[in-house]
C-alpha positions as CSV (number, residue, x, y, z in Angstrom):
1,M,11.2,-5.9,16.3
2,S,8.3,-5.6,13.9
3,L,8.2,-7.2,10.5
4,M,8.1,-3.8,8.8
5,V,11.1,-2.5,10.8
6,R,13.2,-5.6,10.2
7,T,12.4,-5.7,6.5
8,S,13.2,-2.0,6.1
9,L,16.6,-2.5,7.9
10,L,17.3,-5.5,5.7
11,I,16.6,-3.5,2.5
12,C,18.8,-0.6,3.6
13,L,21.6,-3.1,4.3
14,F,21.0,-4.7,0.9
15,V,21.2,-1.4,-0.8
16,C,24.4,-0.4,1.0
17,T,26.0,-3.8,0.1
18,V,25.3,-4.0,-3.6
19,I,26.4,-0.4,-4.3
20,A,29.6,-0.7,-2.3
21,S,32.9,0.0,-3.9
22,Q,35.3,-2.5,-5.5
23,T,37.4,-2.4,-2.4
24,I,34.6,-3.7,-0.2
25,F,33.7,-6.5,-2.6
26,T,37.4,-7.5,-2.7
27,A,37.6,-7.5,1.1
28,I,34.6,-9.8,1.3
29,V,36.2,-12.3,-1.0
30,A,39.4,-12.1,0.9
31,N,37.6,-13.2,4.1
32,A,36.2,-16.2,2.3
33,E,37.7,-19.7,2.9
34,T,40.3,-20.1,0.1
35,G,40.2,-22.9,-2.4
36,P,37.3,-24.6,-4.2
37,I,34.3,-25.3,-2.1
38,Q,34.7,-29.1,-2.2
39,S,37.6,-28.7,0.2
40,I,34.9,-27.9,2.9
41,G,33.2,-31.2,2.4
42,N,35.1,-32.7,5.4
43,N,34.2,-29.7,7.6
44,T,33.5,-31.0,11.1
45,N,30.8,-28.3,11.7
46,P,27.6,-30.3,12.0
47,D,25.4,-27.4,11.0
48,F,26.4,-27.2,7.4
49,Q,28.6,-29.1,4.9
50,L,29.1,-30.0,1.3
51,E,28.3,-33.7,0.8
52,Q,30.2,-35.5,-2.0
53,S,27.9,-38.5,-2.1
54,A,24.4,-36.9,-2.1
55,T,22.1,-38.4,-4.7
56,N,20.6,-35.2,-6.0
57,V,23.9,-34.1,-7.8
58,T,23.2,-34.3,-11.5
59,S,26.6,-33.2,-12.8
60,S,30.2,-33.8,-11.9
61,D,30.6,-30.0,-11.7
62,L,28.1,-29.6,-8.9
63,L,28.2,-30.3,-5.2
64,P,25.3,-30.1,-2.7
65,Y,25.5,-27.5,0.0
66,V,23.6,-28.7,3.1
67,N,22.6,-26.5,6.1
68,R,20.9,-28.6,8.7
69,I,20.0,-25.7,11.0
70,H,17.8,-24.0,8.4
71,G,16.9,-27.2,6.4
72,I,18.5,-26.0,3.2
73,M,20.0,-28.2,0.4
74,M,21.2,-26.7,-2.9
75,S,23.6,-27.8,-5.6
76,I,26.6,-25.4,-6.0
77,P,29.3,-25.4,-8.8
78,S,32.4,-27.1,-7.5
79,N,34.6,-24.2,-8.5
80,W,32.6,-21.5,-6.5
81,T,33.9,-20.5,-3.1
82,L,31.7,-20.9,0.0
83,S,32.1,-18.3,2.8
84,T,30.3,-18.2,6.1
85,S,32.5,-15.3,7.3
86,G,32.7,-11.7,6.1
87,L,28.9,-11.6,5.7
88,P,27.5,-8.1,6.3
89,D,24.3,-9.0,8.1
90,Y,23.5,-11.5,10.9
91,T,20.6,-12.9,8.8
92,Q,23.0,-14.1,6.1
93,V,24.1,-17.8,6.6
94,A,26.3,-18.3,3.6
95,G,27.7,-16.6,0.5
96,F,28.9,-18.3,-2.7
97,Y,31.4,-16.6,-5.0
98,S,32.3,-17.3,-8.6
99,P,36.0,-17.8,-9.6
100,L,37.8,-14.8,-10.9
101,Q,38.5,-15.2,-14.6
102,N,41.7,-13.1,-15.0
103,L,43.8,-10.3,-13.3
104,S,41.4,-7.6,-14.4
105,D,38.4,-9.5,-12.9
106,S,38.3,-8.2,-9.3
107,I,34.6,-8.6,-8.4
108,P,33.1,-12.1,-8.4
109,A,29.4,-13.0,-8.9
110,R,27.8,-13.6,-5.5
111,L,24.8,-15.6,-4.3
112,S,24.0,-15.2,-0.6
113,I,21.5,-16.9,1.6
114,S,19.6,-15.0,4.3
115,V,17.2,-16.5,6.8
116,M,14.9,-14.2,8.9
117,D,13.1,-15.9,11.7
118,Y,10.1,-14.2,13.2
119,Q,8.0,-15.1,16.3
120,Q,4.9,-16.0,14.2
121,N,4.1,-17.2,10.7
122,V,5.0,-14.7,8.0
123,S,2.8,-14.0,5.0
124,L,4.6,-14.1,1.7
125,K,2.3,-11.4,0.4
126,D,3.0,-9.1,3.3
127,F,6.7,-9.5,3.1
128,T,6.7,-9.0,-0.6
129,N,4.7,-5.8,-0.4
130,L,7.0,-4.4,2.3
131,T,10.1,-5.4,0.3
132,L,8.9,-3.8,-2.9
133,S,7.8,-0.7,-1.1
134,S,11.1,-0.3,0.7
135,L,13.1,-0.8,-2.6
136,N,10.9,1.8,-4.4
137,R,11.6,4.4,-1.7
138,T,15.4,4.1,-2.1
139,G,15.3,5.5,-5.6
140,Q,18.6,3.7,-6.4
141,F,17.3,0.9,-8.6
142,K,15.7,0.3,-11.9
143,V,13.2,-2.6,-11.7
144,I,13.7,-5.0,-14.7
145,S,11.2,-7.6,-13.6
146,S,9.0,-8.4,-10.6
147,D,7.1,-11.7,-10.6
148,P,5.8,-14.6,-8.5
149,V,7.9,-17.7,-8.8
150,T,8.1,-21.2,-7.5
151,L,11.1,-21.6,-5.1
152,A,12.0,-25.0,-3.6
153,G,8.5,-26.2,-4.7
154,R,6.8,-23.4,-2.7
155,P,5.2,-20.1,-3.7
156,G,7.8,-17.3,-3.9
157,Y,8.7,-14.0,-5.4
158,Q,11.6,-12.7,-7.5
159,I,12.8,-9.3,-8.6
160,I,15.6,-8.4,-11.0
161,L,17.1,-4.9,-10.6
162,S,19.9,-2.8,-11.8
163,T,21.6,0.0,-9.9
164,L,21.1,3.6,-11.2
165,P,24.3,5.6,-11.9
166,N,25.5,7.8,-9.1
167,L,28.7,9.8,-8.4
168,G,29.7,7.6,-5.5
169,N,29.6,4.3,-7.4
170,P,31.3,4.1,-10.8
171,L,30.1,0.5,-11.4
172,N,26.6,-0.6,-12.2
173,F,25.4,-3.8,-10.7
174,G,22.7,-6.3,-11.7
175,L,20.8,-7.8,-8.9
176,M,18.3,-10.6,-8.4
177,Q,16.4,-11.4,-5.2
178,S,14.3,-14.4,-4.7
179,W,12.4,-15.3,-1.5
180,T,9.8,-17.7,0.0
181,A,8.1,-18.0,3.4
182,V,8.3,-21.2,5.4
183,G,6.4,-21.1,8.7
184,T,8.0,-18.3,10.8
185,K,11.0,-17.9,8.4
186,I,11.7,-16.0,5.3
187,Y,14.4,-17.5,3.0
188,Q,16.0,-15.0,0.7
189,F,18.5,-15.6,-2.1
190,S,20.4,-12.6,-3.4
191,Y,22.4,-12.7,-6.6
192,S,24.6,-9.7,-7.5
193,T,27.4,-9.0,-9.9
194,E,28.5,-6.2,-12.3
195,S,25.8,-5.5,-14.9
196,S,28.1,-6.5,-17.7
197,K,28.4,-10.0,-16.2
198,F,24.8,-10.5,-15.0
199,A,23.6,-12.5,-18.0
200,T,26.7,-14.6,-18.0
201,Y,26.3,-16.0,-14.5
202,L,22.5,-15.9,-14.5
203,P,22.0,-19.5,-15.9
204,T,24.3,-20.9,-13.3
205,V,22.4,-19.1,-10.5
206,E,19.1,-20.3,-11.9
207,L,20.4,-23.8,-11.9
208,M,21.4,-23.4,-8.3
209,L,18.0,-22.1,-7.3
210,K,16.2,-24.8,-9.3
211,S,18.0,-27.4,-7.2
212,L,17.0,-25.8,-3.9
213,R,15.2,-27.8,-1.3
214,I,13.9,-26.3,2.0
215,H,12.6,-28.4,4.9
216,D,10.7,-26.8,7.8
217,T,13.0,-27.3,10.8
218,R,10.4,-26.3,13.5
């Protein structure tokens, strides 16, 4: 499958996911492993784990998530929930969900990790151009910012969006996508929550992304 086709499919899926109804978001959370994510620290799965003793933890409130298959390490708040199930796309390897604050809070903030592996090295510029073009064609987003960034010490790109009002979706969402190219892989990090909460959780998500390390596993 070509880069253009796969990118377009990913964007379409992304659009469908972030404008989904409250019921769908609640169902995703219900499929997540229950309890705080540090309870997964003893997980026997060798492909990913949360390591209590890693040296790069700078706060007692953070735990490092490690995915050995894709060479990812990132610090995660200890009260966020890790889910590797209920993910809407095969390229997504993990989702992290904020705790609900009260009974009226039914939609958590969400940071998901997607890894797309191609048969040859991928240009960050080409992937970025295709992604921005695909998003523009949907007509369902307002672009807040669109800028190059440094991600895991590598050149990357980041866009911040908000969903446009429509009859099928009574809620507005704030969205941030960050990505970088590492060899044949695109690493993409997608943050989404209700627009009214976007600024509240943004510093936490930025801290998570600042801690990110990616090692080429080829």
